[in-house]
C-alpha positions in Angstrom: -12.8 -78.3 -13.6 -9.0 -78.1 -13.4 -9.0 -74.9 -11.3 -11.1 -76.4 -8.5 -8.9 -79.6 -8.7 -5.8 -77.3 -8.2 -7.4 -75.9 -5.1 -8.0 -79.4 -3.8 -4.4 -80.4 -4.5 -3.2 -77.4 -2.5 -5.5 -78.5 0.3 -3.9 -82.0 0.2 -0.5 -80.5 0.5 -1.7 -78.3 3.4 -2.9 -81.4 5.3 0.5 -83.1 4.8 2.5 -80.2 6.3 4.0 -80.2 9.8 1.5 -78.4 11.9 2.5 -74.8 12.7 5.5 -74.9 10.4 6.7 -72.1 8.1 6.0 -74.6 5.2 2.3 -74.9 6.4 2.1 -71.1 6.3 3.5 -71.0 2.8 1.1 -73.7 1.5 -1.8 -72.0 3.2 -1.0 -68.8 1.3 -0.8 -70.7 -2.0 -4.1 -72.4 -1.1 -5.8 -69.1 -0.5 -4.5 -67.5 -3.6 -5.7 -70.4 -5.8 -9.0 -70.7 -3.8 -9.9 -67.0 -4.2 -8.7 -66.7 -7.8 -11.1 -69.4 -8.7 -13.6 -66.6 -8.6 -11.7 -64.6 -11.3 -11.4 -67.7 -13.5 -15.2 -68.3 -13.3 -15.9 -64.7 -14.2 -13.4 -64.7 -17.1 -14.7 -67.9 -18.5 -18.3 -66.6 -18.1 -19.3 -69.7 -16.2 -20.7 -67.6 -13.3 -21.5 -63.9 -13.0 -19.5 -61.5 -10.9 -22.6 -60.6 -8.9 -23.3 -64.2 -8.0 -19.7 -64.9 -7.0 -19.5 -61.7 -5.0 -22.7 -62.6 -3.2 -21.4 -66.1 -2.5 -18.1 -64.8 -1.0 -19.9 -62.0 0.9 -22.2 -64.6 2.5 -19.4 -66.9 3.7 -16.9 -65.7 6.3 -14.4 -68.4 5.4 -14.3 -67.2 1.8 -13.9 -63.6 3.0 -11.0 -64.6 5.2 -9.5 -66.5 2.2 -9.9 -63.4 0.1 -8.2 -61.3 2.7 -5.3 -63.7 3.1 -4.8 -63.8 -0.6 -5.0 -60.0 -1.0 -2.9 -59.2 2.1 -0.2 -61.6 0.9 0.0 -59.6 -2.3 -0.5 -56.1 -1.1 1.1 -56.2 2.4 -1.9 -54.4 3.9 -5.6 -54.2 3.2 -7.4 -51.0 2.6 -10.8 -52.6 2.8 -10.8 -56.0 4.6 -13.7 -58.4 4.1 -14.1 -59.2 7.8 -15.4 -56.4 9.9 -18.0 -55.5 12.4 -20.5 -52.6 12.1 -21.3 -50.0 14.7 -24.8 -49.0 15.6 -25.0 -46.6 12.6 -23.9 -49.4 10.2 -20.3 -48.0 9.8 -17.6 -50.6 9.3 -15.3 -51.0 12.3 -12.3 -53.4 12.7 -10.9 -55.1 15.7 -9.0 -52.1 17.2 -5.8 -51.1 15.5 -5.6 -53.9 13.0 -7.6 -54.3 9.7 -7.2 -57.6 8.1 -5.9 -61.0 9.0 -3.0 -62.4 10.9 -1.4 -65.8 10.7 -0.3 -67.0 14.1 1.4 -70.1 15.5 0.1 -71.2 18.9 0.4 -74.3 21.1 -2.6 -76.6 21.1 -3.3 -77.1 24.8 -4.6 -80.7 24.2 -1.7 -82.0 22.0 1.0 -79.6 23.1 1.8 -79.2 19.4 2.0 -76.0 17.4 -0.8 -75.1 15.1 -1.5 -72.4 12.6 -4.3 -70.0 13.5 -5.8 -67.2 11.5 -6.9 -64.2 13.5 -9.6 -62.2 11.6 -11.4 -59.3 13.3 -10.4 -60.6 16.8 -11.7 -64.2 16.2 -9.5 -67.3 15.9 -9.9 -69.7 13.0 -8.0 -73.0 12.5 -6.2 -72.8 9.2 -6.9 -76.4 8.2 -10.6 -76.2 9.1 -10.9 -72.9 7.2 -9.4 -74.5 4.0 -11.6 -77.6 4.4 -14.7 -75.3 4.7 -13.6 -73.3 1.6 -13.4 -76.4 -0.5 -16.9 -77.5 0.7 -18.3 -74.0 -0.1 -16.9 -74.1 -3.6 -18.4 -77.5 -4.2 -21.7 -76.3 -2.9 -21.5 -73.2 -5.2 -20.7 -75.4 -8.2 -23.6 -77.7 -7.5 -26.1 -74.9 -7.0 -24.8 -73.1 -10.1 -24.8 -76.4 -12.1 -21.2 -76.0 -12.9 -19.5 -79.4 -13.7 -16.3 -80.2 -11.9 
């Protein structure tokens, strides 16, 4: 399926970027937009149901972060982030003052090189590893749903 192949191509571009660069951030945003919008394509083409896709994304934190990066890059701020904690009563709470995701550059203490980190609800995620996991999750979804790609 061309749309999944496009997501894979953005991932290949992401791997080639200088770590922690502005270009890597731009390519990560493009990756997340294409990765999350694959959901909309599958719904529109009637290849998978909205309910199945929403359940898939809701059960995978990496896909939720991808969704939030995609939507936050478009809307500037999220009214309803995917990533949140719940209090004892089940009410959604976020990491203090911030609701959503942040892209940060930090120095890797082992290599002393900058790397792109995603902060989501107070937890750090490596940008490249997140993208790699999203691709693997889509492939798994396609296989379980018997969608050819």
